[in-house]
PyMOL CGO cylinders between C-alpha atoms (Angstrom):
from pymol import cmd
from pymol.cgo import CYLINDER

trace = [
    CYLINDER, -12.69, -3.07, 3.81, -15.09, -4.09, 6.56, 0.3, 1, 1, 1, 1, 1, 1,
    CYLINDER, -15.09, -4.09, 6.56, -12.68, -6.09, 8.72, 0.3, 1, 1, 1, 1, 1, 1,
    CYLINDER, -12.68, -6.09, 8.72, -15.58, -7.68, 10.64, 0.3, 1, 1, 1, 1, 1, 1,
    CYLINDER, -15.58, -7.68, 10.64, -16.66, -9.41, 7.43, 0.3, 1, 1, 1, 1, 1, 1,
    CYLINDER, -16.66, -9.41, 7.43, -13.19, -10.81, 6.77, 0.3, 1, 1, 1, 1, 1, 1,
    CYLINDER, -13.19, -10.81, 6.77, -12.58, -14.48, 7.48, 0.3, 1, 1, 1, 1, 1, 1,
    CYLINDER, -12.58, -14.48, 7.48, -9.93, -16.99, 6.51, 0.3, 1, 1, 1, 1, 1, 1,
    CYLINDER, -9.93, -16.99, 6.51, -12.51, -19.75, 6.18, 0.3, 1, 1, 1, 1, 1, 1,
    CYLINDER, -12.51, -19.75, 6.18, -14.03, -20.98, 2.97, 0.3, 1, 1, 1, 1, 1, 1,
    CYLINDER, -14.03, -20.98, 2.97, -12.78, -22.27, -0.39, 0.3, 1, 1, 1, 1, 1, 1,
    CYLINDER, -12.78, -22.27, -0.39, -12.14, -18.77, -1.73, 0.3, 1, 1, 1, 1, 1, 1,
    CYLINDER, -12.14, -18.77, -1.73, -9.54, -18.23, 1.01, 0.3, 1, 1, 1, 1, 1, 1,
    CYLINDER, -9.54, -18.23, 1.01, -7.72, -21.50, 0.45, 0.3, 1, 1, 1, 1, 1, 1,
    CYLINDER, -7.72, -21.50, 0.45, -4.91, -19.79, -1.48, 0.3, 1, 1, 1, 1, 1, 1,
    CYLINDER, -4.91, -19.79, -1.48, -4.40, -17.31, 1.37, 0.3, 1, 1, 1, 1, 1, 1,
    CYLINDER, -4.40, -17.31, 1.37, -4.29, -20.06, 3.94, 0.3, 1, 1, 1, 1, 1, 1,
    CYLINDER, -4.29, -20.06, 3.94, -1.76, -21.99, 1.86, 0.3, 1, 1, 1, 1, 1, 1,
    CYLINDER, -1.76, -21.99, 1.86, 0.36, -18.89, 1.46, 0.3, 1, 1, 1, 1, 1, 1,
    CYLINDER, 0.36, -18.89, 1.46, 0.52, -18.24, 5.17, 0.3, 1, 1, 1, 1, 1, 1,
    CYLINDER, 0.52, -18.24, 5.17, 1.22, -21.90, 5.94, 0.3, 1, 1, 1, 1, 1, 1,
    CYLINDER, 1.22, -21.90, 5.94, 4.08, -21.82, 3.41, 0.3, 1, 1, 1, 1, 1, 1,
    CYLINDER, 4.08, -21.82, 3.41, 5.62, -18.79, 5.08, 0.3, 1, 1, 1, 1, 1, 1,
    CYLINDER, 5.62, -18.79, 5.08, 5.50, -20.44, 8.49, 0.3, 1, 1, 1, 1, 1, 1,
    CYLINDER, 5.50, -20.44, 8.49, 7.05, -23.65, 7.16, 0.3, 1, 1, 1, 1, 1, 1,
    CYLINDER, 7.05, -23.65, 7.16, 9.94, -21.61, 5.70, 0.3, 1, 1, 1, 1, 1, 1,
    CYLINDER, 9.94, -21.61, 5.70, 10.62, -20.02, 9.08, 0.3, 1, 1, 1, 1, 1, 1,
    CYLINDER, 10.62, -20.02, 9.08, 9.09, -16.62, 8.43, 0.3, 1, 1, 1, 1, 1, 1,
    CYLINDER, 9.09, -16.62, 8.43, 7.50, -14.86, 11.42, 0.3, 1, 1, 1, 1, 1, 1,
    CYLINDER, 7.50, -14.86, 11.42, 5.14, -11.88, 11.62, 0.3, 1, 1, 1, 1, 1, 1,
    CYLINDER, 5.14, -11.88, 11.62, 5.49, -9.20, 14.27, 0.3, 1, 1, 1, 1, 1, 1,
    CYLINDER, 5.49, -9.20, 14.27, 3.50, -6.11, 15.29, 0.3, 1, 1, 1, 1, 1, 1,
    CYLINDER, 3.50, -6.11, 15.29, 5.77, -3.46, 16.82, 0.3, 1, 1, 1, 1, 1, 1,
    CYLINDER, 5.77, -3.46, 16.82, 4.17, -0.50, 18.58, 0.3, 1, 1, 1, 1, 1, 1,
    CYLINDER, 4.17, -0.50, 18.58, 5.66, 3.01, 18.53, 0.3, 1, 1, 1, 1, 1, 1,
    CYLINDER, 5.66, 3.01, 18.53, 8.06, 4.37, 19.40, 0.3, 1, 1, 1, 1, 1, 1,
    CYLINDER, 8.06, 4.37, 19.40, 10.34, 2.11, 17.37, 0.3, 1, 1, 1, 1, 1, 1,
    CYLINDER, 10.34, 2.11, 17.37, 13.97, 1.61, 18.27, 0.3, 1, 1, 1, 1, 1, 1,
    CYLINDER, 13.97, 1.61, 18.27, 16.65, 3.19, 16.12, 0.3, 1, 1, 1, 1, 1, 1,
    CYLINDER, 16.65, 3.19, 16.12, 17.91, -0.26, 15.20, 0.3, 1, 1, 1, 1, 1, 1,
    CYLINDER, 17.91, -0.26, 15.20, 14.52, -1.32, 13.88, 0.3, 1, 1, 1, 1, 1, 1,
    CYLINDER, 14.52, -1.32, 13.88, 14.11, 1.87, 11.91, 0.3, 1, 1, 1, 1, 1, 1,
    CYLINDER, 14.11, 1.87, 11.91, 17.45, 1.23, 10.23, 0.3, 1, 1, 1, 1, 1, 1,
    CYLINDER, 17.45, 1.23, 10.23, 16.33, -2.31, 9.32, 0.3, 1, 1, 1, 1, 1, 1,
    CYLINDER, 16.33, -2.31, 9.32, 13.10, -0.93, 7.79, 0.3, 1, 1, 1, 1, 1, 1,
    CYLINDER, 13.10, -0.93, 7.79, 15.18, 1.64, 5.87, 0.3, 1, 1, 1, 1, 1, 1,
    CYLINDER, 15.18, 1.64, 5.87, 17.25, -1.21, 4.30, 0.3, 1, 1, 1, 1, 1, 1,
    CYLINDER, 17.25, -1.21, 4.30, 14.01, -2.92, 3.19, 0.3, 1, 1, 1, 1, 1, 1,
    CYLINDER, 14.01, -2.92, 3.19, 12.61, 0.28, 1.80, 0.3, 1, 1, 1, 1, 1, 1,
    CYLINDER, 12.61, 0.28, 1.80, 15.80, 1.17, -0.11, 0.3, 1, 1, 1, 1, 1, 1,
    CYLINDER, 15.80, 1.17, -0.11, 16.03, -2.34, -1.60, 0.3, 1, 1, 1, 1, 1, 1,
    CYLINDER, 16.03, -2.34, -1.60, 12.39, -2.22, -2.62, 0.3, 1, 1, 1, 1, 1, 1,
    CYLINDER, 12.39, -2.22, -2.62, 12.95, 1.07, -4.46, 0.3, 1, 1, 1, 1, 1, 1,
    CYLINDER, 12.95, 1.07, -4.46, 16.05, -0.26, -6.26, 0.3, 1, 1, 1, 1, 1, 1,
    CYLINDER, 16.05, -0.26, -6.26, 14.98, -3.87, -6.97, 0.3, 1, 1, 1, 1, 1, 1,
    CYLINDER, 14.98, -3.87, -6.97, 11.54, -2.93, -8.33, 0.3, 1, 1, 1, 1, 1, 1,
    CYLINDER, 11.54, -2.93, -8.33, 12.71, 0.17, -10.18, 0.3, 1, 1, 1, 1, 1, 1,
    CYLINDER, 12.71, 0.17, -10.18, 10.52, 2.51, -8.17, 0.3, 1, 1, 1, 1, 1, 1,
    CYLINDER, 10.52, 2.51, -8.17, 10.81, 6.05, -6.90, 0.3, 1, 1, 1, 1, 1, 1,
    CYLINDER, 10.81, 6.05, -6.90, 9.35, 7.62, -3.82, 0.3, 1, 1, 1, 1, 1, 1,
    CYLINDER, 9.35, 7.62, -3.82, 5.93, 9.08, -4.45, 0.3, 1, 1, 1, 1, 1, 1,
    CYLINDER, 5.93, 9.08, -4.45, 3.78, 11.28, -2.28, 0.3, 1, 1, 1, 1, 1, 1,
    CYLINDER, 3.78, 11.28, -2.28, 0.27, 11.27, -3.72, 0.3, 1, 1, 1, 1, 1, 1,
    CYLINDER, 0.27, 11.27, -3.72, -1.17, 7.78, -2.92, 0.3, 1, 1, 1, 1, 1, 1,
    CYLINDER, -1.17, 7.78, -2.92, 1.35, 6.98, -0.21, 0.3, 1, 1, 1, 1, 1, 1,
    CYLINDER, 1.35, 6.98, -0.21, 4.01, 8.67, 1.95, 0.3, 1, 1, 1, 1, 1, 1,
    CYLINDER, 4.01, 8.67, 1.95, 7.74, 8.37, 1.64, 0.3, 1, 1, 1, 1, 1, 1,
    CYLINDER, 7.74, 8.37, 1.64, 10.18, 6.83, 4.08, 0.3, 1, 1, 1, 1, 1, 1,
    CYLINDER, 10.18, 6.83, 4.08, 11.16, 9.43, 6.63, 0.3, 1, 1, 1, 1, 1, 1,
    CYLINDER, 11.16, 9.43, 6.63, 12.92, 7.91, 9.65, 0.3, 1, 1, 1, 1, 1, 1,
    CYLINDER, 12.92, 7.91, 9.65, 11.73, 10.51, 12.18, 0.3, 1, 1, 1, 1, 1, 1,
    CYLINDER, 11.73, 10.51, 12.18, 8.09, 9.94, 11.19, 0.3, 1, 1, 1, 1, 1, 1,
    CYLINDER, 8.09, 9.94, 11.19, 8.02, 6.17, 10.87, 0.3, 1, 1, 1, 1, 1, 1,
    CYLINDER, 8.02, 6.17, 10.87, 9.71, 5.86, 14.28, 0.3, 1, 1, 1, 1, 1, 1,
    CYLINDER, 9.71, 5.86, 14.28, 6.50, 7.17, 15.85, 0.3, 1, 1, 1, 1, 1, 1,
    CYLINDER, 6.50, 7.17, 15.85, 4.24, 4.77, 13.95, 0.3, 1, 1, 1, 1, 1, 1,
    CYLINDER, 4.24, 4.77, 13.95, 3.14, 1.17, 14.64, 0.3, 1, 1, 1, 1, 1, 1,
    CYLINDER, 3.14, 1.17, 14.64, 4.52, -1.28, 12.09, 0.3, 1, 1, 1, 1, 1, 1,
    CYLINDER, 4.52, -1.28, 12.09, 3.81, -4.81, 11.03, 0.3, 1, 1, 1, 1, 1, 1,
    CYLINDER, 3.81, -4.81, 11.03, 6.87, -6.67, 9.83, 0.3, 1, 1, 1, 1, 1, 1,
    CYLINDER, 6.87, -6.67, 9.83, 7.98, -10.10, 8.66, 0.3, 1, 1, 1, 1, 1, 1,
    CYLINDER, 7.98, -10.10, 8.66, 11.31, -11.67, 9.47, 0.3, 1, 1, 1, 1, 1, 1,
    CYLINDER, 11.31, -11.67, 9.47, 12.97, -14.64, 7.73, 0.3, 1, 1, 1, 1, 1, 1,
    CYLINDER, 12.97, -14.64, 7.73, 14.47, -17.61, 9.51, 0.3, 1, 1, 1, 1, 1, 1,
    CYLINDER, 14.47, -17.61, 9.51, 17.66, -15.57, 10.17, 0.3, 1, 1, 1, 1, 1, 1,
    CYLINDER, 17.66, -15.57, 10.17, 15.59, -12.82, 11.82, 0.3, 1, 1, 1, 1, 1, 1,
    CYLINDER, 15.59, -12.82, 11.82, 16.23, -10.41, 8.99, 0.3, 1, 1, 1, 1, 1, 1,
    CYLINDER, 16.23, -10.41, 8.99, 13.31, -8.05, 8.20, 0.3, 1, 1, 1, 1, 1, 1,
    CYLINDER, 13.31, -8.05, 8.20, 12.09, -8.76, 4.66, 0.3, 1, 1, 1, 1, 1, 1,
    CYLINDER, 12.09, -8.76, 4.66, 8.79, -6.89, 4.55, 0.3, 1, 1, 1, 1, 1, 1,
    CYLINDER, 8.79, -6.89, 4.55, 6.82, -4.31, 6.44, 0.3, 1, 1, 1, 1, 1, 1,
    CYLINDER, 6.82, -4.31, 6.44, 3.89, -1.93, 6.46, 0.3, 1, 1, 1, 1, 1, 1,
    CYLINDER, 3.89, -1.93, 6.46, 3.37, 1.13, 8.69, 0.3, 1, 1, 1, 1, 1, 1,
    CYLINDER, 3.37, 1.13, 8.69, 0.08, 2.12, 10.25, 0.3, 1, 1, 1, 1, 1, 1,
    CYLINDER, 0.08, 2.12, 10.25, -1.15, 5.72, 10.02, 0.3, 1, 1, 1, 1, 1, 1,
    CYLINDER, -1.15, 5.72, 10.02, -4.26, 7.52, 11.31, 0.3, 1, 1, 1, 1, 1, 1,
    CYLINDER, -4.26, 7.52, 11.31, -7.23, 7.60, 8.96, 0.3, 1, 1, 1, 1, 1, 1,
    CYLINDER, -7.23, 7.60, 8.96, -9.11, 10.28, 10.91, 0.3, 1, 1, 1, 1, 1, 1,
    CYLINDER, -9.11, 10.28, 10.91, -12.43, 8.57, 10.38, 0.3, 1, 1, 1, 1, 1, 1,
    CYLINDER, -12.43, 8.57, 10.38, -14.70, 7.03, 13.05, 0.3, 1, 1, 1, 1, 1, 1,
    CYLINDER, -14.70, 7.03, 13.05, -13.88, 3.31, 13.52, 0.3, 1, 1, 1, 1, 1, 1,
    CYLINDER, -13.88, 3.31, 13.52, -11.40, 3.46, 10.64, 0.3, 1, 1, 1, 1, 1, 1,
    CYLINDER, -11.40, 3.46, 10.64, -7.68, 2.92, 10.23, 0.3, 1, 1, 1, 1, 1, 1,
    CYLINDER, -7.68, 2.92, 10.23, -5.22, 2.61, 7.39, 0.3, 1, 1, 1, 1, 1, 1,
    CYLINDER, -5.22, 2.61, 7.39, -1.65, 1.84, 6.44, 0.3, 1, 1, 1, 1, 1, 1,
    CYLINDER, -1.65, 1.84, 6.44, 0.81, 3.72, 4.30, 0.3, 1, 1, 1, 1, 1, 1,
    CYLINDER, 0.81, 3.72, 4.30, 3.90, 2.07, 2.80, 0.3, 1, 1, 1, 1, 1, 1,
    CYLINDER, 3.90, 2.07, 2.80, 3.95, -1.65, 2.17, 0.3, 1, 1, 1, 1, 1, 1,
    CYLINDER, 3.95, -1.65, 2.17, 7.38, -2.78, 1.03, 0.3, 1, 1, 1, 1, 1, 1,
    CYLINDER, 7.38, -2.78, 1.03, 9.52, -5.91, 0.74, 0.3, 1, 1, 1, 1, 1, 1,
    CYLINDER, 9.52, -5.91, 0.74, 12.95, -7.06, -0.29, 0.3, 1, 1, 1, 1, 1, 1,
    CYLINDER, 12.95, -7.06, -0.29, 13.55, -8.73, -3.63, 0.3, 1, 1, 1, 1, 1, 1,
    CYLINDER, 13.55, -8.73, -3.63, 13.85, -12.22, -2.14, 0.3, 1, 1, 1, 1, 1, 1,
    CYLINDER, 13.85, -12.22, -2.14, 10.79, -11.94, 0.10, 0.3, 1, 1, 1, 1, 1, 1,
    CYLINDER, 10.79, -11.94, 0.10, 8.05, -14.42, -0.90, 0.3, 1, 1, 1, 1, 1, 1,
    CYLINDER, 8.05, -14.42, -0.90, 4.98, -12.92, -2.57, 0.3, 1, 1, 1, 1, 1, 1,
    CYLINDER, 4.98, -12.92, -2.57, 2.79, -14.13, 0.25, 0.3, 1, 1, 1, 1, 1, 1,
    CYLINDER, 2.79, -14.13, 0.25, 4.36, -11.56, 2.52, 0.3, 1, 1, 1, 1, 1, 1,
    CYLINDER, 4.36, -11.56, 2.52, 2.06, -8.79, 1.28, 0.3, 1, 1, 1, 1, 1, 1,
    CYLINDER, 2.06, -8.79, 1.28, -0.99, -10.82, 2.04, 0.3, 1, 1, 1, 1, 1, 1,
    CYLINDER, -0.99, -10.82, 2.04, 0.37, -11.76, 5.44, 0.3, 1, 1, 1, 1, 1, 1,
    CYLINDER, 0.37, -11.76, 5.44, 0.85, -8.07, 6.27, 0.3, 1, 1, 1, 1, 1, 1,
    CYLINDER, 0.85, -8.07, 6.27, -2.68, -7.16, 5.34, 0.3, 1, 1, 1, 1, 1, 1,
    CYLINDER, -2.68, -7.16, 5.34, -4.21, -10.08, 7.23, 0.3, 1, 1, 1, 1, 1, 1,
    CYLINDER, -4.21, -10.08, 7.23, -2.18, -9.11, 10.30, 0.3, 1, 1, 1, 1, 1, 1,
    CYLINDER, -2.18, -9.11, 10.30, -3.31, -5.51, 9.85, 0.3, 1, 1, 1, 1, 1, 1,
    CYLINDER, -3.31, -5.51, 9.85, -6.93, -6.71, 9.93, 0.3, 1, 1, 1, 1, 1, 1,
    CYLINDER, -6.93, -6.71, 9.93, -6.29, -8.35, 13.33, 0.3, 1, 1, 1, 1, 1, 1,
    CYLINDER, -6.29, -8.35, 13.33, -4.49, -5.15, 14.47, 0.3, 1, 1, 1, 1, 1, 1,
    CYLINDER, -4.49, -5.15, 14.47, -7.69, -3.23, 13.74, 0.3, 1, 1, 1, 1, 1, 1,
    CYLINDER, -7.69, -3.23, 13.74, -9.97, -5.80, 15.38, 0.3, 1, 1, 1, 1, 1, 1,
    CYLINDER, -9.97, -5.80, 15.38, -7.82, -5.63, 18.53, 0.3, 1, 1, 1, 1, 1, 1,
    CYLINDER, -7.82, -5.63, 18.53, -8.49, -1.91, 18.60, 0.3, 1, 1, 1, 1, 1, 1,
    CYLINDER, -8.49, -1.91, 18.60, -12.24, -2.38, 18.04, 0.3, 1, 1, 1, 1, 1, 1,
    CYLINDER, -12.24, -2.38, 18.04, -12.09, -0.78, 14.63, 0.3, 1, 1, 1, 1, 1, 1,
    CYLINDER, -12.09, -0.78, 14.63, -14.38, -1.69, 11.71, 0.3, 1, 1, 1, 1, 1, 1,
    CYLINDER, -14.38, -1.69, 11.71, -12.95, -0.19, 8.49, 0.3, 1, 1, 1, 1, 1, 1,
    CYLINDER, -12.95, -0.19, 8.49, -9.56, -0.67, 6.95, 0.3, 1, 1, 1, 1, 1, 1,
    CYLINDER, -9.56, -0.67, 6.95, -8.95, 2.01, 4.29, 0.3, 1, 1, 1, 1, 1, 1,
    CYLINDER, -8.95, 2.01, 4.29, -6.95, 0.23, 1.53, 0.3, 1, 1, 1, 1, 1, 1,
    CYLINDER, -6.95, 0.23, 1.53, -6.04, 3.52, -0.12, 0.3, 1, 1, 1, 1, 1, 1,
    CYLINDER, -6.04, 3.52, -0.12, -6.38, 4.92, -3.62, 0.3, 1, 1, 1, 1, 1, 1,
    CYLINDER, -6.38, 4.92, -3.62, -5.86, 3.32, -7.04, 0.3, 1, 1, 1, 1, 1, 1,
    CYLINDER, -5.86, 3.32, -7.04, -5.81, 6.59, -9.03, 0.3, 1, 1, 1, 1, 1, 1,
    CYLINDER, -5.81, 6.59, -9.03, -7.38, 6.64, -12.52, 0.3, 1, 1, 1, 1, 1, 1,
    CYLINDER, -7.38, 6.64, -12.52, -8.50, 3.00, -12.30, 0.3, 1, 1, 1, 1, 1, 1,
    CYLINDER, -8.50, 3.00, -12.30, -12.20, 3.72, -12.19, 0.3, 1, 1, 1, 1, 1, 1,
    CYLINDER, -12.20, 3.72, -12.19, -12.80, 4.53, -15.88, 0.3, 1, 1, 1, 1, 1, 1,
    CYLINDER, -12.80, 4.53, -15.88, -14.22, 1.23, -17.12, 0.3, 1, 1, 1, 1, 1, 1,
    CYLINDER, -14.22, 1.23, -17.12, -16.07, 2.58, -20.22, 0.3, 1, 1, 1, 1, 1, 1,
    CYLINDER, -16.07, 2.58, -20.22, -14.85, 5.97, -21.42, 0.3, 1, 1, 1, 1, 1, 1,
    CYLINDER, -14.85, 5.97, -21.42, -17.64, 8.35, -22.41, 0.3, 1, 1, 1, 1, 1, 1,
    CYLINDER, -17.64, 8.35, -22.41, -15.54, 10.78, -24.41, 0.3, 1, 1, 1, 1, 1, 1,
    CYLINDER, -15.54, 10.78, -24.41, -12.17, 11.46, -25.96, 0.3, 1, 1, 1, 1, 1, 1,
    CYLINDER, -12.17, 11.46, -25.96, -10.71, 12.90, -22.79, 0.3, 1, 1, 1, 1, 1, 1,
    CYLINDER, -10.71, 12.90, -22.79, -11.64, 9.86, -20.75, 0.3, 1, 1, 1, 1, 1, 1,
    CYLINDER, -11.64, 9.86, -20.75, -10.20, 7.60, -23.46, 0.3, 1, 1, 1, 1, 1, 1,
    CYLINDER, -10.20, 7.60, -23.46, -6.90, 9.44, -23.22, 0.3, 1, 1, 1, 1, 1, 1,
    CYLINDER, -6.90, 9.44, -23.22, -6.85, 9.07, -19.43, 0.3, 1, 1, 1, 1, 1, 1,
    CYLINDER, -6.85, 9.07, -19.43, -7.67, 5.35, -19.67, 0.3, 1, 1, 1, 1, 1, 1,
    CYLINDER, -7.67, 5.35, -19.67, -4.98, 4.95, -22.27, 0.3, 1, 1, 1, 1, 1, 1,
    CYLINDER, -4.98, 4.95, -22.27, -2.42, 6.60, -19.94, 0.3, 1, 1, 1, 1, 1, 1,
    CYLINDER, -2.42, 6.60, -19.94, -3.54, 4.33, -17.02, 0.3, 1, 1, 1, 1, 1, 1,
    CYLINDER, -3.54, 4.33, -17.02, -3.05, 1.19, -19.19, 0.3, 1, 1, 1, 1, 1, 1,
    CYLINDER, -3.05, 1.19, -19.19, -0.01, 2.12, -21.30, 0.3, 1, 1, 1, 1, 1, 1,
    CYLINDER, -0.01, 2.12, -21.30, 2.06, 4.78, -19.52, 0.3, 1, 1, 1, 1, 1, 1,
    CYLINDER, 2.06, 4.78, -19.52, 4.78, 3.01, -17.53, 0.3, 1, 1, 1, 1, 1, 1,
    CYLINDER, 4.78, 3.01, -17.53, 4.41, 5.26, -14.48, 0.3, 1, 1, 1, 1, 1, 1,
    CYLINDER, 4.41, 5.26, -14.48, 0.77, 4.19, -13.99, 0.3, 1, 1, 1, 1, 1, 1,
    CYLINDER, 0.77, 4.19, -13.99, 0.99, 0.50, -15.04, 0.3, 1, 1, 1, 1, 1, 1,
    CYLINDER, 0.99, 0.50, -15.04, 1.75, -0.63, -11.47, 0.3, 1, 1, 1, 1, 1, 1,
    CYLINDER, 1.75, -0.63, -11.47, -1.78, 0.47, -10.56, 0.3, 1, 1, 1, 1, 1, 1,
    CYLINDER, -1.78, 0.47, -10.56, -3.12, -2.59, -12.39, 0.3, 1, 1, 1, 1, 1, 1,
    CYLINDER, -3.12, -2.59, -12.39, -1.43, -4.93, -9.93, 0.3, 1, 1, 1, 1, 1, 1,
    CYLINDER, -1.43, -4.93, -9.93, -2.39, -2.61, -7.10, 0.3, 1, 1, 1, 1, 1, 1,
    CYLINDER, -2.39, -2.61, -7.10, -6.04, -2.81, -8.04, 0.3, 1, 1, 1, 1, 1, 1,
    CYLINDER, -6.04, -2.81, -8.04, -5.94, -6.60, -8.37, 0.3, 1, 1, 1, 1, 1, 1,
    CYLINDER, -5.94, -6.60, -8.37, -4.28, -6.94, -4.99, 0.3, 1, 1, 1, 1, 1, 1,
    CYLINDER, -4.28, -6.94, -4.99, -6.81, -4.74, -3.20, 0.3, 1, 1, 1, 1, 1, 1,
    CYLINDER, -6.81, -4.74, -3.20, -9.73, -6.46, -4.94, 0.3, 1, 1, 1, 1, 1, 1,
    CYLINDER, -9.73, -6.46, -4.94, -9.00, -9.53, -2.86, 0.3, 1, 1, 1, 1, 1, 1,
    CYLINDER, -9.00, -9.53, -2.86, -9.84, -7.60, 0.36, 0.3, 1, 1, 1, 1, 1, 1,
    CYLINDER, -9.84, -7.60, 0.36, -12.08, -4.69, -0.52, 0.3, 1, 1, 1, 1, 1, 1,
    CYLINDER, -12.08, -4.69, -0.52, -15.74, -4.98, 0.47, 0.3, 1, 1, 1, 1, 1, 1,
    CYLINDER, -15.74, -4.98, 0.47, -16.63, -1.62, -0.95, 0.3, 1, 1, 1, 1, 1, 1,
    CYLINDER, -16.63, -1.62, -0.95, -15.10, 0.81, -3.49, 0.3, 1, 1, 1, 1, 1, 1,
    CYLINDER, -15.10, 0.81, -3.49, -15.78, 4.57, -3.21, 0.3, 1, 1, 1, 1, 1, 1,
    CYLINDER, -15.78, 4.57, -3.21, -15.38, 6.72, -6.26, 0.3, 1, 1, 1, 1, 1, 1,
    CYLINDER, -15.38, 6.72, -6.26, -13.45, 9.96, -6.00, 0.3, 1, 1, 1, 1, 1, 1,
    CYLINDER, -13.45, 9.96, -6.00, -14.53, 12.49, -8.62, 0.3, 1, 1, 1, 1, 1, 1,
    CYLINDER, -14.53, 12.49, -8.62, -12.80, 15.33, -10.44, 0.3, 1, 1, 1, 1, 1, 1,
    CYLINDER, -12.80, 15.33, -10.44, -14.71, 18.43, -11.48, 0.3, 1, 1, 1, 1, 1, 1,
    CYLINDER, -14.71, 18.43, -11.48, -13.44, 20.05, -14.74, 0.3, 1, 1, 1, 1, 1, 1,
    CYLINDER, -13.44, 20.05, -14.74, -14.58, 22.64, -17.23, 0.3, 1, 1, 1, 1, 1, 1,
    CYLINDER, -14.58, 22.64, -17.23, -13.54, 21.01, -20.53, 0.3, 1, 1, 1, 1, 1, 1,
    CYLINDER, -13.54, 21.01, -20.53, -11.94, 17.92, -21.97, 0.3, 1, 1, 1, 1, 1, 1,
    CYLINDER, -11.94, 17.92, -21.97, -8.52, 19.54, -22.17, 0.3, 1, 1, 1, 1, 1, 1,
    CYLINDER, -8.52, 19.54, -22.17, -8.51, 19.87, -18.34, 0.3, 1, 1, 1, 1, 1, 1,
    CYLINDER, -8.51, 19.87, -18.34, -9.12, 16.12, -17.97, 0.3, 1, 1, 1, 1, 1, 1,
    CYLINDER, -9.12, 16.12, -17.97, -6.45, 15.24, -20.51, 0.3, 1, 1, 1, 1, 1, 1,
    CYLINDER, -6.45, 15.24, -20.51, -3.91, 16.99, -18.32, 0.3, 1, 1, 1, 1, 1, 1,
    CYLINDER, -3.91, 16.99, -18.32, -4.72, 14.62, -15.42, 0.3, 1, 1, 1, 1, 1, 1,
    CYLINDER, -4.72, 14.62, -15.42, -1.85, 12.07, -16.00, 0.3, 1, 1, 1, 1, 1, 1,
    CYLINDER, -1.85, 12.07, -16.00, 0.70, 14.86, -16.14, 0.3, 1, 1, 1, 1, 1, 1,
    CYLINDER, 0.70, 14.86, -16.14, -0.81, 16.48, -13.03, 0.3, 1, 1, 1, 1, 1, 1,
    CYLINDER, -0.81, 16.48, -13.03, -0.71, 13.18, -11.15, 0.3, 1, 1, 1, 1, 1, 1,
    CYLINDER, -0.71, 13.18, -11.15, 2.87, 12.62, -12.20, 0.3, 1, 1, 1, 1, 1, 1,
    CYLINDER, 2.87, 12.62, -12.20, 3.77, 16.05, -10.83, 0.3, 1, 1, 1, 1, 1, 1,
    CYLINDER, 3.77, 16.05, -10.83, 2.04, 15.79, -7.46, 0.3, 1, 1, 1, 1, 1, 1,
    CYLINDER, 2.04, 15.79, -7.46, 3.50, 12.31, -6.87, 0.3, 1, 1, 1, 1, 1, 1,
    CYLINDER, 3.50, 12.31, -6.87, 7.05, 13.66, -6.90, 0.3, 1, 1, 1, 1, 1, 1,
    CYLINDER, 7.05, 13.66, -6.90, 8.57, 14.21, -3.44, 0.3, 1, 1, 1, 1, 1, 1,
    CYLINDER, 8.57, 14.21, -3.44, 8.96, 17.77, -2.29, 0.3, 1, 1, 1, 1, 1, 1,
    CYLINDER, 8.96, 17.77, -2.29, 12.57, 18.91, -2.17, 0.3, 1, 1, 1, 1, 1, 1,
    CYLINDER, 12.57, 18.91, -2.17, 14.10, 19.18, 1.28, 0.3, 1, 1, 1, 1, 1, 1,
    CYLINDER, 14.10, 19.18, 1.28, 14.22, 22.73, 2.52, 0.3, 1, 1, 1, 1, 1, 1,
    CYLINDER, 14.22, 22.73, 2.52, 17.56, 23.66, 4.05, 0.3, 1, 1, 1, 1, 1, 1,
    CYLINDER, 17.56, 23.66, 4.05, 17.40, 25.62, 7.26, 0.3, 1, 1, 1, 1, 1, 1,
    CYLINDER, 17.40, 25.62, 7.26, 20.00, 28.24, 8.16, 0.3, 1, 1, 1, 1, 1, 1,
]
cmd.load_cgo(trace, "trace")
């Protein structure tokens, strides 16, 4: 996303403007907290993260996003939303993108009762965060397996079927739709494989790499 091209003006942004105005009228406030975060704030973010996992029947994954690790997130800038009672109801954490003039975020999570407009508010605030740092590109992240529009062979049809029908991958539909509102450019990421059977194994391989690594106990 080229953040310098983003504007809240125009008819196509009316829904976004209305969403932000609705949040403000309901007493929600948006904050940008710079690292290091306090222990109290990290605990608040943990509560949001845990509720998000439970309420939306999700599990931690590690392929297209990180997982909540208190020691790590404490050293990251975060954008958060509080309700009228000052309770944190949504957040995203900023992470390095390691590209010139680019930045990105990792987890974007909310409580069950948080208004849907919170997600848009977080992204819009992240855009301003980048502009304040004289950045140009916001990397919106991956939407794995979403790029096969017209399958060319049986293997691609199998992968597309998994993307559309397998429960573990269905949330990518909503993810793609959400990011389409902001993306100014999509970049394809390609896989090189020897035969169709290799490609057919892609959904299972993705499922495997998205599982969190077990903690290693030290002696």
